[in-house]
Backbone and ligand atoms as CSV (ligand in chain L), in Angstrom:
chain,resi,resn,atom,element,x,y,z
A,1,MET,N,N,-19.964,12.600,-33.686
A,1,MET,CA,C,-19.690,12.212,-35.068
A,1,MET,C,C,-18.473,12.958,-35.569
A,2,ALA,N,N,-17.753,12.300,-36.425
A,2,ALA,CA,C,-16.531,12.919,-36.941
A,2,ALA,C,C,-16.177,12.271,-38.273
A,3,ILE,N,N,-15.576,13.064,-39.119
A,3,ILE,CA,C,-15.031,12.513,-40.359
A,3,ILE,C,C,-13.593,12.096,-40.071
A,4,LEU,N,N,-13.297,10.837,-40.353
A,4,LEU,CA,C,-12.006,10.259,-39.973
A,4,LEU,C,C,-10.965,10.473,-41.064
A,5,ASP,N,N,-9.719,10.620,-40.639
A,5,ASP,CA,C,-8.608,10.665,-41.590
A,5,ASP,C,C,-8.346,9.248,-42.095
A,6,ILE,N,N,-8.069,9.145,-43.375
A,6,ILE,CA,C,-7.832,7.840,-43.990
A,6,ILE,C,C,-6.331,7.651,-44.218
A,7,LEU,N,N,-5.821,6.531,-43.732
A,7,LEU,CA,C,-4.401,6.204,-43.937
A,7,LEU,C,C,-4.158,5.885,-45.407
A,8,THR,N,N,-2.991,6.252,-45.880
A,8,THR,CA,C,-2.653,5.922,-47.264
A,8,THR,C,C,-1.379,5.080,-47.319
A,9,TYR,N,N,-1.281,4.313,-48.409
A,9,TYR,CA,C,-0.101,3.524,-48.715
A,9,TYR,C,C,1.119,4.427,-48.663
A,10,PRO,N,N,2.256,4.033,-48.094
A,10,PRO,CA,C,2.581,2.706,-47.559
A,10,PRO,C,C,2.462,2.583,-46.038
A,11,ASP,N,N,1.471,3.186,-45.416
A,11,ASP,CA,C,1.310,3.080,-43.961
A,11,ASP,C,C,1.210,1.600,-43.551
A,12,SER,N,N,2.045,1.186,-42.606
A,12,SER,CA,C,2.111,-0.241,-42.251
A,12,SER,C,C,0.830,-0.736,-41.585
A,13,ARG,N,N,0.017,0.202,-41.033
A,13,ARG,CA,C,-1.229,-0.226,-40.398
A,13,ARG,C,C,-2.228,-0.784,-41.414
A,14,LEU,N,N,-2.035,-0.463,-42.692
A,14,LEU,CA,C,-2.903,-1.026,-43.741
A,14,LEU,C,C,-2.564,-2.482,-44.032
A,15,ARG,N,N,-1.467,-2.964,-43.434
A,15,ARG,CA,C,-0.982,-4.313,-43.722
A,15,ARG,C,C,-1.235,-5.290,-42.590
A,16,GLU,N,N,-1.953,-4.863,-41.547
A,16,GLU,CA,C,-2.182,-5.741,-40.405
A,16,GLU,C,C,-3.408,-6.625,-40.613
A,17,TYR,N,N,-3.386,-7.803,-39.964
A,17,TYR,CA,C,-4.577,-8.645,-39.908
A,17,TYR,C,C,-5.434,-8.122,-38.749
A,18,ALA,N,N,-6.620,-7.598,-39.062
A,18,ALA,CA,C,-7.433,-6.918,-38.047
A,18,ALA,C,C,-8.106,-7.908,-37.103
A,19,GLU,N,N,-8.435,-7.412,-35.910
A,19,GLU,CA,C,-8.962,-8.278,-34.855
A,19,GLU,C,C,-10.475,-8.432,-34.893
A,20,GLU,N,N,-10.931,-9.610,-34.492
A,20,GLU,CA,C,-12.366,-9.878,-34.350
A,20,GLU,C,C,-12.954,-8.946,-33.292
A,21,ILE,N,N,-14.241,-8.633,-33.463
A,21,ILE,CA,C,-14.960,-7.806,-32.493
A,21,ILE,C,C,-15.902,-8.711,-31.707
A,22,ASP,N,N,-15.887,-8.582,-30.364
A,22,ASP,CA,C,-16.852,-9.368,-29.584
A,22,ASP,C,C,-17.689,-8.533,-28.624
A,23,ASN,N,N,-17.274,-7.303,-28.368
A,23,ASN,CA,C,-18.053,-6.471,-27.443
A,23,ASN,C,C,-18.874,-5.438,-28.227
A,24,PHE,N,N,-20.120,-5.825,-28.535
A,24,PHE,CA,C,-20.963,-4.960,-29.357
A,24,PHE,C,C,-21.607,-3.831,-28.564
A,25,SER,N,N,-21.559,-3.906,-27.235
A,25,SER,CA,C,-22.176,-2.839,-26.444
A,25,SER,C,C,-21.196,-1.718,-26.136
A,26,SER,N,N,-19.962,-1.837,-26.621
A,26,SER,CA,C,-18.974,-0.804,-26.334
A,26,SER,C,C,-19.350,0.521,-26.990
A,27,PRO,N,N,-19.445,1.599,-26.198
A,27,PRO,CA,C,-19.778,2.903,-26.783
A,27,PRO,C,C,-18.730,3.343,-27.804
A,28,GLU,N,N,-17.467,2.962,-27.577
A,28,GLU,CA,C,-16.410,3.332,-28.527
A,28,GLU,C,C,-16.649,2.665,-29.883
A,29,LEU,N,N,-17.096,1.399,-29.852
A,29,LEU,CA,C,-17.374,0.715,-31.121
A,29,LEU,C,C,-18.531,1.406,-31.850
A,30,GLN,N,N,-19.598,1.691,-31.118
A,30,GLN,CA,C,-20.763,2.323,-31.755
A,30,GLN,C,C,-20.400,3.702,-32.321
A,31,GLN,N,N,-19.550,4.419,-31.606
A,31,GLN,CA,C,-19.091,5.727,-32.097
A,31,GLN,C,C,-18.257,5.564,-33.370
A,32,LEU,N,N,-17.372,4.580,-33.361
A,32,LEU,CA,C,-16.534,4.349,-34.540
A,32,LEU,C,C,-17.398,3.994,-35.755
A,33,ILE,N,N,-18.429,3.164,-35.550
A,33,ILE,CA,C,-19.328,2.811,-36.658
A,33,ILE,C,C,-19.977,4.082,-37.221
A,34,ASP,N,N,-20.489,4.936,-36.335
A,34,ASP,CA,C,-21.119,6.182,-36.799
A,34,ASP,C,C,-20.116,7.056,-37.551
A,35,ASP,N,N,-18.890,7.100,-37.053
A,35,ASP,CA,C,-17.867,7.929,-37.715
A,35,ASP,C,C,-17.505,7.363,-39.089
A,36,LEU,N,N,-17.427,6.050,-39.196
A,36,LEU,CA,C,-17.134,5.438,-40.505
A,36,LEU,C,C,-18.269,5.734,-41.493
A,37,LEU,N,N,-19.515,5.639,-41.010
A,37,LEU,CA,C,-20.655,5.939,-41.885
A,37,LEU,C,C,-20.637,7.401,-42.321
A,38,GLU,N,N,-20.307,8.275,-41.393
A,38,GLU,CA,C,-20.271,9.699,-41.726
A,38,GLU,C,C,-19.138,9.986,-42.712
A,39,THR,N,N,-18.011,9.328,-42.504
A,39,THR,CA,C,-16.858,9.514,-43.401
A,39,THR,C,C,-17.197,9.048,-44.810
A,40,MET,N,N,-17.831,7.866,-44.910
A,40,MET,CA,C,-18.208,7.346,-46.228
A,40,MET,C,C,-19.179,8.295,-46.925
A,41,ALA,N,N,-20.151,8.805,-46.184
A,41,ALA,CA,C,-21.155,9.678,-46.782
A,41,ALA,C,C,-20.558,11.005,-47.225
A,42,ALA,N,N,-19.513,11.451,-46.525
A,42,ALA,CA,C,-18.941,12.773,-46.802
A,42,ALA,C,C,-17.997,12.757,-47.995
A,43,LEU,N,N,-17.456,11.587,-48.330
A,43,LEU,CA,C,-16.473,11.519,-49.410
A,43,LEU,C,C,-17.184,11.261,-50.732
A,44,PRO,N,N,-16.840,12.007,-51.772
A,44,PRO,CA,C,-17.563,11.867,-53.039
A,44,PRO,C,C,-17.409,10.472,-53.628
A,45,ALA,N,N,-18.550,9.863,-53.971
A,45,ALA,CA,C,-18.587,8.566,-54.649
A,45,ALA,C,C,-17.945,7.440,-53.844
A,46,CYS,N,N,-17.846,7.620,-52.526
A,46,CYS,CA,C,-17.228,6.579,-51.689
A,46,CYS,C,C,-18.258,5.490,-51.391
A,47,VAL,N,N,-17.944,4.250,-51.762
A,47,VAL,CA,C,-18.876,3.139,-51.574
A,47,VAL,C,C,-18.471,2.196,-50.452
A,48,GLY,N,N,-17.328,2.472,-49.800
A,48,GLY,CA,C,-16.944,1.593,-48.702
A,48,GLY,C,C,-15.717,2.098,-47.974
A,49,VAL,N,N,-15.692,1.845,-46.672
A,49,VAL,CA,C,-14.511,2.149,-45.858
A,49,VAL,C,C,-14.363,1.030,-44.843
A,50,ALA,N,N,-13.136,0.597,-44.630
A,50,ALA,CA,C,-12.862,-0.425,-43.617
A,50,ALA,C,C,-12.140,0.230,-42.444
A,51,ALA,N,N,-12.438,-0.258,-41.223
A,51,ALA,CA,C,-11.873,0.345,-40.015
A,51,ALA,C,C,-10.347,0.474,-40.054
A,52,PRO,N,N,-9.616,-0.528,-40.597
A,52,PRO,CA,C,-8.148,-0.370,-40.616
A,52,PRO,C,C,-7.686,0.842,-41.417
A,53,GLN,N,N,-8.482,1.282,-42.391
A,53,GLN,CA,C,-8.111,2.464,-43.169
A,53,GLN,C,C,-8.127,3.726,-42.319
A,54,ALA,N,N,-8.865,3.676,-41.205
A,54,ALA,CA,C,-8.906,4.820,-40.288
A,54,ALA,C,C,-7.989,4.578,-39.087
A,55,GLY,N,N,-7.183,3.517,-39.143
A,55,GLY,CA,C,-6.216,3.255,-38.083
A,55,GLY,C,C,-6.735,2.370,-36.966
A,56,TYR,N,N,-7.904,1.737,-37.170
A,56,TYR,CA,C,-8.467,0.838,-36.156
A,56,TYR,C,C,-8.357,-0.596,-36.664
A,57,SER,N,N,-7.563,-1.394,-35.969
A,57,SER,CA,C,-7.324,-2.755,-36.425
A,57,SER,C,C,-8.454,-3.673,-35.947
A,58,LEU,N,N,-9.616,-3.492,-36.557
A,58,LEU,CA,C,-10.826,-4.231,-36.183
A,58,LEU,C,C,-11.507,-4.751,-37.433
A,59,ARG,N,N,-12.199,-5.916,-37.276
A,59,ARG,CA,C,-12.884,-6.520,-38.435
A,59,ARG,C,C,-14.251,-5.865,-38.599
A,60,LEU,N,N,-14.223,-4.667,-39.095
A,60,LEU,CA,C,-15.413,-3.816,-39.262
A,60,LEU,C,C,-15.266,-3.042,-40.558
A,61,LEU,N,N,-16.349,-2.997,-41.336
A,61,LEU,CA,C,-16.367,-2.169,-42.542
A,61,LEU,C,C,-17.781,-1.668,-42.780
A,62,VAL,N,N,-17.884,-0.612,-43.541
A,62,VAL,CA,C,-19.192,-0.110,-43.963
A,62,VAL,C,C,-19.178,-0.009,-45.484
A,63,ILE,N,N,-20.311,-0.342,-46.102
A,63,ILE,CA,C,-20.424,-0.122,-47.536
A,63,ILE,C,C,-21.780,0.499,-47.855
A,64,ASP,N,N,-21.846,1.215,-48.956
A,64,ASP,CA,C,-23.115,1.737,-49.459
A,64,ASP,C,C,-22.952,2.018,-50.951
A,65,CYS,N,N,-23.420,1.061,-51.742
A,65,CYS,CA,C,-23.259,1.214,-53.196
A,65,CYS,C,C,-24.151,2.320,-53.749
A,66,GLY,N,N,-25.117,2.770,-52.960
A,66,GLY,CA,C,-25.951,3.894,-53.386
A,66,GLY,C,C,-25.196,5.201,-53.382
A,67,ASN,N,N,-24.030,5.228,-52.772
A,67,ASN,CA,C,-23.225,6.455,-52.679
A,67,ASN,C,C,-22.290,6.610,-53.888
A,68,GLY,N,N,-22.306,5.610,-54.781
A,68,GLY,CA,C,-21.390,5.640,-55.923
A,68,GLY,C,C,-21.870,6.543,-57.042
A,69,ARG,N,N,-20.996,6.731,-58.039
A,69,ARG,CA,C,-21.353,7.583,-59.175
A,69,ARG,C,C,-22.448,6.955,-60.018
A,70,LYS,N,N,-22.355,5.633,-60.211
A,70,LYS,CA,C,-23.385,4.912,-60.984
A,70,LYS,C,C,-23.893,3.773,-60.120
A,71,PRO,N,N,-24.826,4.055,-59.218
A,71,PRO,CA,C,-25.295,2.981,-58.324
A,71,PRO,C,C,-25.903,1.833,-59.134
A,72,PRO,N,N,-25.584,0.587,-58.775
A,72,PRO,CA,C,-26.170,-0.545,-59.491
A,72,PRO,C,C,-27.672,-0.611,-59.253
A,73,ALA,N,N,-28.383,-1.254,-60.182
A,73,ALA,CA,C,-29.842,-1.335,-60.072
A,73,ALA,C,C,-30.253,-2.002,-58.761
A,74,GLN,N,N,-29.487,-3.037,-58.384
A,74,GLN,CA,C,-29.840,-3.748,-57.157
A,74,GLN,C,C,-28.669,-3.718,-56.188
A,75,HIS,N,N,-28.952,-3.229,-54.987
A,75,HIS,CA,C,-27.945,-3.296,-53.939
A,75,HIS,C,C,-28.667,-3.186,-52.597
A,76,HIS,N,N,-27.929,-3.422,-51.522
A,76,HIS,CA,C,-28.555,-3.484,-50.193
A,76,HIS,C,C,-28.466,-2.172,-49.434
A,77,GLY,N,N,-28.037,-1.098,-50.093
A,77,GLY,CA,C,-27.941,0.179,-49.393
A,77,GLY,C,C,-26.809,0.159,-48.385
A,78,GLN,N,N,-27.035,0.873,-47.295
A,78,GLN,CA,C,-25.980,1.010,-46.284
A,78,GLN,C,C,-25.874,-0.271,-45.438
A,79,LEU,N,N,-24.668,-0.821,-45.365
A,79,LEU,CA,C,-24.443,-2.015,-44.553
A,79,LEU,C,C,-23.298,-1.774,-43.573
A,80,VAL,N,N,-23.519,-2.174,-42.330
A,80,VAL,CA,C,-22.445,-2.214,-41.335
A,80,VAL,C,C,-22.087,-3.693,-41.173
A,81,VAL,N,N,-20.835,-4.026,-41.445
A,81,VAL,CA,C,-20.411,-5.420,-41.579
A,81,VAL,C,C,-19.279,-5.693,-40.585
A,82,ILE,N,N,-19.529,-6.619,-39.663
A,82,ILE,CA,C,-18.551,-6.929,-38.614
A,82,ILE,C,C,-18.222,-8.419,-38.664
A,83,ASN,N,N,-16.951,-8.748,-38.504
A,83,ASN,CA,C,-16.468,-10.146,-38.516
A,83,ASN,C,C,-16.983,-10.917,-39.738
A,84,PRO,N,N,-16.823,-10.376,-40.944
A,84,PRO,CA,C,-17.387,-11.059,-42.114
A,84,PRO,C,C,-16.628,-12.323,-42.489
A,85,ASP,N,N,-17.368,-13.207,-43.128
A,85,ASP,CA,C,-16.833,-14.483,-43.569
A,85,ASP,C,C,-17.494,-14.778,-44.918
A,86,ILE,N,N,-16.711,-14.923,-45.964
A,86,ILE,CA,C,-17.291,-15.275,-47.260
A,86,ILE,C,C,-17.465,-16.788,-47.299
A,87,LEU,N,N,-18.731,-17.215,-47.452
A,87,LEU,CA,C,-19.065,-18.636,-47.373
A,87,LEU,C,C,-19.025,-19.297,-48.733
A,88,HIS,N,N,-19.265,-18.509,-49.786
A,88,HIS,CA,C,-19.370,-19.097,-51.118
A,88,HIS,C,C,-19.031,-18.039,-52.161
A,89,TRP,N,N,-18.269,-18.471,-53.172
A,89,TRP,CA,C,-17.905,-17.585,-54.289
A,89,TRP,C,C,-18.443,-18.224,-55.554
A,90,SER,N,N,-18.920,-17.418,-56.517
A,90,SER,CA,C,-19.163,-18.017,-57.824
A,90,SER,C,C,-18.913,-17.029,-58.952
A,91,GLY,N,N,-18.436,-17.565,-60.048
A,91,GLY,CA,C,-18.126,-16.762,-61.223
A,91,GLY,C,C,-16.916,-15.872,-60.988
A,92,THR,N,N,-16.421,-15.285,-62.066
A,92,THR,CA,C,-15.366,-14.288,-61.937
A,92,THR,C,C,-15.674,-13.145,-62.887
A,93,ASP,N,N,-15.126,-11.997,-62.536
A,93,ASP,CA,C,-15.412,-10.795,-63.289
A,93,ASP,C,C,-14.216,-9.872,-63.100
A,94,ILE,N,N,-13.868,-9.141,-64.149
A,94,ILE,CA,C,-12.788,-8.171,-64.002
A,94,ILE,C,C,-13.406,-6.781,-63.990
A,95,GLY,N,N,-12.931,-5.912,-63.103
A,95,GLY,CA,C,-13.505,-4.567,-63.018
A,95,GLY,C,C,-12.493,-3.589,-62.463
A,96,ARG,N,N,-12.752,-2.315,-62.712
A,96,ARG,CA,C,-11.843,-1.256,-62.283
A,96,ARG,C,C,-12.126,-0.899,-60.819
A,97,GLU,N,N,-11.070,-0.842,-60.009
A,97,GLU,CA,C,-11.222,-0.479,-58.598
A,97,GLU,C,C,-10.338,0.697,-58.244
A,98,GLY,N,N,-10.803,1.442,-57.267
A,98,GLY,CA,C,-9.997,2.480,-56.664
A,98,GLY,C,C,-10.053,2.292,-55.169
A,99,CYS,N,N,-9.268,3.077,-54.431
A,99,CYS,CA,C,-9.214,2.914,-52.980
A,99,CYS,C,C,-8.773,4.237,-52.366
A,100,LEU,N,N,-9.433,4.618,-51.282
A,100,LEU,CA,C,-9.056,5.856,-50.590
A,100,LEU,C,C,-7.612,5.814,-50.108
A,101,SER,N,N,-7.120,4.606,-49.854
A,101,SER,CA,C,-5.764,4.466,-49.329
A,101,SER,C,C,-4.704,4.451,-50.435
A,102,LEU,N,N,-5.156,4.427,-51.697
A,102,LEU,CA,C,-4.252,4.511,-52.852
A,102,LEU,C,C,-4.841,5.555,-53.798
A,103,PRO,N,N,-4.842,6.813,-53.364
A,103,PRO,CA,C,-5.649,7.820,-54.070
A,103,PRO,C,C,-5.197,8.131,-55.487
A,104,ASP,N,N,-3.991,7.754,-55.855
A,104,ASP,CA,C,-3.478,8.140,-57.170
A,104,ASP,C,C,-3.673,7.078,-58.247
A,105,TYR,N,N,-4.246,5.928,-57.875
A,105,TYR,CA,C,-4.305,4.821,-58.830
A,105,TYR,C,C,-5.693,4.188,-58.911
A,106,THR,N,N,-5.953,3.572,-60.054
A,106,THR,CA,C,-7.046,2.606,-60.177
A,106,THR,C,C,-6.444,1.366,-60.821
A,107,GLY,N,N,-7.175,0.259,-60.746
A,107,GLY,CA,C,-6.631,-0.958,-61.330
A,107,GLY,C,C,-7.718,-1.935,-61.710
A,108,ASN,N,N,-7.401,-2.803,-62.648
A,108,ASN,CA,C,-8.311,-3.884,-63.047
A,108,ASN,C,C,-8.069,-5.086,-62.144
A,109,VAL,N,N,-9.132,-5.515,-61.479
A,109,VAL,CA,C,-9.001,-6.583,-60.487
A,109,VAL,C,C,-10.026,-7.676,-60.780
A,110,VAL,N,N,-9.578,-8.918,-60.719
A,110,VAL,CA,C,-10.484,-10.064,-60.873
A,110,VAL,C,C,-11.090,-10.388,-59.512
A,111,ARG,N,N,-12.416,-10.480,-59.474
A,111,ARG,CA,C,-13.129,-10.845,-58.235
A,111,ARG,C,C,-14.191,-11.875,-58.581
A,112,ALA,N,N,-14.714,-12.525,-57.536
A,112,ALA,CA,C,-15.877,-13.381,-57.740
A,112,ALA,C,C,-17.054,-12.513,-58.167
A,113,GLN,N,N,-17.879,-13.051,-59.083
A,113,GLN,CA,C,-19.033,-12.288,-59.576
A,113,GLN,C,C,-20.133,-12.236,-58.515
A,114,SER,N,N,-20.289,-13.317,-57.764
A,114,SER,CA,C,-21.253,-13.274,-56.666
A,114,SER,C,C,-20.689,-14.021,-55.458
A,115,ILE,N,N,-21.130,-13.581,-54.299
A,115,ILE,CA,C,-20.653,-14.183,-53.053
A,115,ILE,C,C,-21.811,-14.311,-52.060
A,116,ARG,N,N,-21.653,-15.272,-51.166
A,116,ARG,CA,C,-22.534,-15.324,-49.992
A,116,ARG,C,C,-21.654,-14.971,-48.802
A,117,VAL,N,N,-22.074,-13.980,-48.035
A,117,VAL,CA,C,-21.250,-13.520,-46.914
A,117,VAL,C,C,-22.069,-13.520,-45.626
A,118,ARG,N,N,-21.429,-14.046,-44.581
A,118,ARG,CA,C,-22.054,-14.043,-43.250
A,118,ARG,C,C,-21.303,-13.034,-42.403
A,119,PHE,N,N,-22.020,-12.259,-41.626
A,119,PHE,CA,C,-21.374,-11.245,-40.784
A,119,PHE,C,C,-22.293,-10.915,-39.623
A,120,GLN,N,N,-21.809,-10.058,-38.722
A,120,GLN,CA,C,-22.658,-9.552,-37.654
A,120,GLN,C,C,-22.938,-8.078,-37.910
A,121,ASP,N,N,-24.134,-7.646,-37.580
A,121,ASP,CA,C,-24.465,-6.236,-37.733
A,121,ASP,C,C,-23.984,-5.474,-36.490
A,122,ARG,N,N,-24.311,-4.200,-36.397
A,122,ARG,CA,C,-23.764,-3.379,-35.308
A,122,ARG,C,C,-24.281,-3.793,-33.932
A,123,HIS,N,N,-25.329,-4.617,-33.914
A,123,HIS,CA,C,-25.847,-5.104,-32.632
A,123,HIS,C,C,-25.395,-6.528,-32.329
A,124,GLY,N,N,-24.558,-7.084,-33.221
A,124,GLY,CA,C,-24.061,-8.438,-33.002
A,124,GLY,C,C,-24.950,-9.510,-33.601
A,125,GLN,N,N,-26.033,-9.108,-34.269
A,125,GLN,CA,C,-26.935,-10.078,-34.894
A,125,GLN,C,C,-26.302,-10.633,-36.159
A,126,GLU,N,N,-26.368,-11.964,-36.304
A,126,GLU,CA,C,-25.776,-12.586,-37.481
A,126,GLU,C,C,-26.693,-12.419,-38.690
A,127,GLN,N,N,-26.071,-12.119,-39.823
A,127,GLN,CA,C,-26.819,-11.975,-41.077
A,127,GLN,C,C,-26.055,-12.698,-42.173
A,128,THR,N,N,-26.801,-13.175,-43.165
A,128,THR,CA,C,-26.176,-13.763,-44.355
A,128,THR,C,C,-26.806,-13.113,-45.574
A,129,LEU,N,N,-25.982,-12.620,-46.478
A,129,LEU,CA,C,-26.476,-11.954,-47.686
A,129,LEU,C,C,-25.830,-12.562,-48.918
A,130,GLU,N,N,-26.598,-12.540,-50.006
A,130,GLU,CA,C,-26.062,-12.885,-51.321
A,130,GLU,C,C,-25.806,-11.560,-52.038
A,131,LEU,N,N,-24.589,-11.359,-52.484
A,131,LEU,CA,C,-24.247,-10.120,-53.186
A,131,LEU,C,C,-23.767,-10.454,-54.583
A,132,GLU,N,N,-24.053,-9.545,-55.498
A,132,GLU,CA,C,-23.669,-9.774,-56.899
A,132,GLU,C,C,-23.008,-8.548,-57.480
A,133,GLY,N,N,-22.212,-8.792,-58.515
A,133,GLY,CA,C,-21.687,-7.710,-59.342
A,133,GLY,C,C,-20.901,-6.683,-58.538
A,134,PHE,N,N,-21.241,-5.423,-58.755
A,134,PHE,CA,C,-20.473,-4.337,-58.151
A,134,PHE,C,C,-20.487,-4.412,-56.622
A,135,GLU,N,N,-21.637,-4.729,-56.050
A,135,GLU,CA,C,-21.718,-4.785,-54.588
A,135,GLU,C,C,-20.858,-5.933,-54.038
A,136,ALA,N,N,-20.841,-7.066,-54.748
A,136,ALA,CA,C,-19.983,-8.187,-54.343
A,136,ALA,C,C,-18.515,-7.772,-54.435
A,137,ARG,N,N,-18.183,-7.020,-55.458
A,137,ARG,CA,C,-16.805,-6.532,-55.638
A,137,ARG,C,C,-16.404,-5.614,-54.478
A,138,VAL,N,N,-17.292,-4.690,-54.124
A,138,VAL,CA,C,-16.987,-3.757,-53.040
A,138,VAL,C,C,-16.772,-4.527,-51.731
A,139,MET,N,N,-17.632,-5.503,-51.476
A,139,MET,CA,C,-17.489,-6.285,-50.241
A,139,MET,C,C,-16.153,-7.029,-50.228
A,140,GLN,N,N,-15.776,-7.631,-51.346
A,140,GLN,CA,C,-14.504,-8.369,-51.393
A,140,GLN,C,C,-13.321,-7.418,-51.202
A,141,HIS,N,N,-13.409,-6.234,-51.796
A,141,HIS,CA,C,-12.337,-5.234,-51.651
A,141,HIS,C,C,-12.196,-4.817,-50.181
A,142,GLU,N,N,-13.338,-4.544,-49.525
A,142,GLU,CA,C,-13.274,-4.077,-48.134
A,142,GLU,C,C,-12.836,-5.187,-47.184
A,143,ILE,N,N,-13.285,-6.418,-47.428
A,143,ILE,CA,C,-12.847,-7.530,-46.576
A,143,ILE,C,C,-11.336,-7.715,-46.711
A,144,ASP,N,N,-10.808,-7.513,-47.901
A,144,ASP,CA,C,-9.348,-7.572,-48.080
A,144,ASP,C,C,-8.635,-6.631,-47.123
A,145,HIS,N,N,-9.200,-5.433,-46.905
A,145,HIS,CA,C,-8.563,-4.483,-45.977
A,145,HIS,C,C,-8.428,-5.076,-44.575
A,146,LEU,N,N,-9.386,-5.930,-44.182
A,146,LEU,CA,C,-9.335,-6.528,-42.838
A,146,LEU,C,C,-8.197,-7.540,-42.725
A,147,ASP,N,N,-7.752,-8.019,-43.883
A,147,ASP,CA,C,-6.649,-8.982,-43.917
A,147,ASP,C,C,-5.336,-8.324,-44.313
A,148,GLY,N,N,-5.316,-6.996,-44.330
A,148,GLY,CA,C,-4.087,-6.281,-44.658
A,148,GLY,C,C,-3.746,-6.284,-46.141
A,149,ARG,N,N,-4.755,-6.503,-46.982
A,149,ARG,CA,C,-4.522,-6.613,-48.422
A,149,ARG,C,C,-5.084,-5.409,-49.168
A,150,LEU,N,N,-4.346,-4.944,-50.172
A,150,LEU,CA,C,-4.797,-3.829,-51.011
A,150,LEU,C,C,-5.053,-4.352,-52.423
A,151,PHE,N,N,-5.863,-3.589,-53.191
A,151,PHE,CA,C,-6.235,-4.116,-54.512
A,151,PHE,C,C,-5.024,-4.312,-55.414
A,152,THR,N,N,-3.972,-3.538,-55.165
A,152,THR,CA,C,-2.774,-3.687,-56.000
A,152,THR,C,C,-2.133,-5.069,-55.810
A,153,ASP,N,N,-2.395,-5.720,-54.674
A,153,ASP,CA,C,-1.872,-7.073,-54.455
A,153,ASP,C,C,-2.500,-8.075,-55.418
A,154,ARG,N,N,-3.672,-7.737,-55.947
A,154,ARG,CA,C,-4.428,-8.697,-56.769
A,154,ARG,C,C,-4.304,-8.394,-58.263
A,155,ILE,N,N,-3.518,-7.386,-58.583
A,155,ILE,CA,C,-3.342,-7.038,-59.991
A,155,ILE,C,C,-2.332,-7.976,-60.633
A,156,VAL,N,N,-2.685,-8.472,-61.799
A,156,VAL,CA,C,-1.814,-9.447,-62.455
A,156,VAL,C,C,-0.596,-8.740,-63.042
A,157,SER,N,N,-0.832,-7.651,-63.795
A,157,SER,CA,C,0.268,-6.955,-64.436
A,157,SER,C,C,0.211,-5.463,-64.126
A,158,ARG,N,N,1.248,-4.969,-63.477
A,158,ARG,CA,C,1.278,-3.537,-63.181
A,158,ARG,C,C,1.382,-2.712,-64.460
A,159,LYS,N,N,1.925,-3.321,-65.512
A,159,LYS,CA,C,2.072,-2.592,-66.776
A,159,LYS,C,C,0.740,-2.353,-67.458
A,160,THR,N,N,-0.120,-3.373,-67.444
A,160,THR,CA,C,-1.350,-3.233,-68.233
A,160,THR,C,C,-2.601,-3.031,-67.379
A,161,ASP,N,N,-2.539,-3.289,-66.077
A,161,ASP,CA,C,-3.756,-3.246,-65.268
A,161,ASP,C,C,-3.743,-2.204,-64.148
A,162,LEU,N,N,-2.701,-1.393,-64.077
A,162,LEU,CA,C,-2.641,-0.344,-63.059
A,162,LEU,C,C,-2.607,1.000,-63.777
A,163,PHE,N,N,-3.438,1.932,-63.322
A,163,PHE,CA,C,-3.601,3.203,-64.031
A,163,PHE,C,C,-3.447,4.369,-63.058
A,164,GLN,N,N,-2.718,5.389,-63.484
A,164,GLN,CA,C,-2.572,6.590,-62.669
A,164,GLN,C,C,-3.795,7.485,-62.895
A,165,ARG,N,N,-4.382,7.974,-61.822
A,165,ARG,CA,C,-5.540,8.871,-61.987
A,165,ARG,C,C,-5.098,10.189,-62.579
A,166,LYS,N,N,-5.885,10.690,-63.521
A,166,LYS,CA,C,-5.569,11.993,-64.120
A,166,LYS,C,C,-6.030,13.128,-63.217
A,167,ASN,N,N,-7.219,12.965,-62.664
A,167,ASN,CA,C,-7.769,14.031,-61.821
A,167,ASN,C,C,-8.019,13.500,-60.430
A,168,ARG,N,N,-7.329,14.081,-59.464
A,168,ARG,CA,C,-7.571,13.704,-58.075
A,168,ARG,C,C,-8.899,14.285,-57.647
A,169,LEU,N,N,-9.629,13.526,-56.784
A,169,LEU,CA,C,-10.909,14.028,-56.275
A,169,LEU,C,C,-10.645,15.215,-55.362
L,1,NI,NI,NI,-9.926,0.287,-50.338
């Protein structure tokens, strides 16, 4: 187990389209999943990390909304999400986001209020979940990382919707 270093903007590896995973029995993959989980748990209020943020161009992310400062009433706890596909979006909601790869900023981002997402777990088993609110937002943010997208790409106005953090964690 290891806590991984997180790449920060403008590292070009954050801009790559990450690769699908097909070998679930690979010890390296299982180790990377454990390291991502350990990294998320070790960072204060961290609710998600995507593999590309640690320099691995793979369609893998972990989320845990229970690790946040104000955990939502309903969430699925720790999820290991591989090769995700959003099947359905509904509603829209604006909310404040931050990112380990952009440590100095937060921003107001419009996301779907609820989503249905299909993915494979760490053993390659297919799962489909309905996510809402904050957890749906976190999933959409992390899936963006797999496509080389950062939350600042989705901000409408840098003048009114991007904020410099006063206190670094
Ligand atoms: Ni992020």
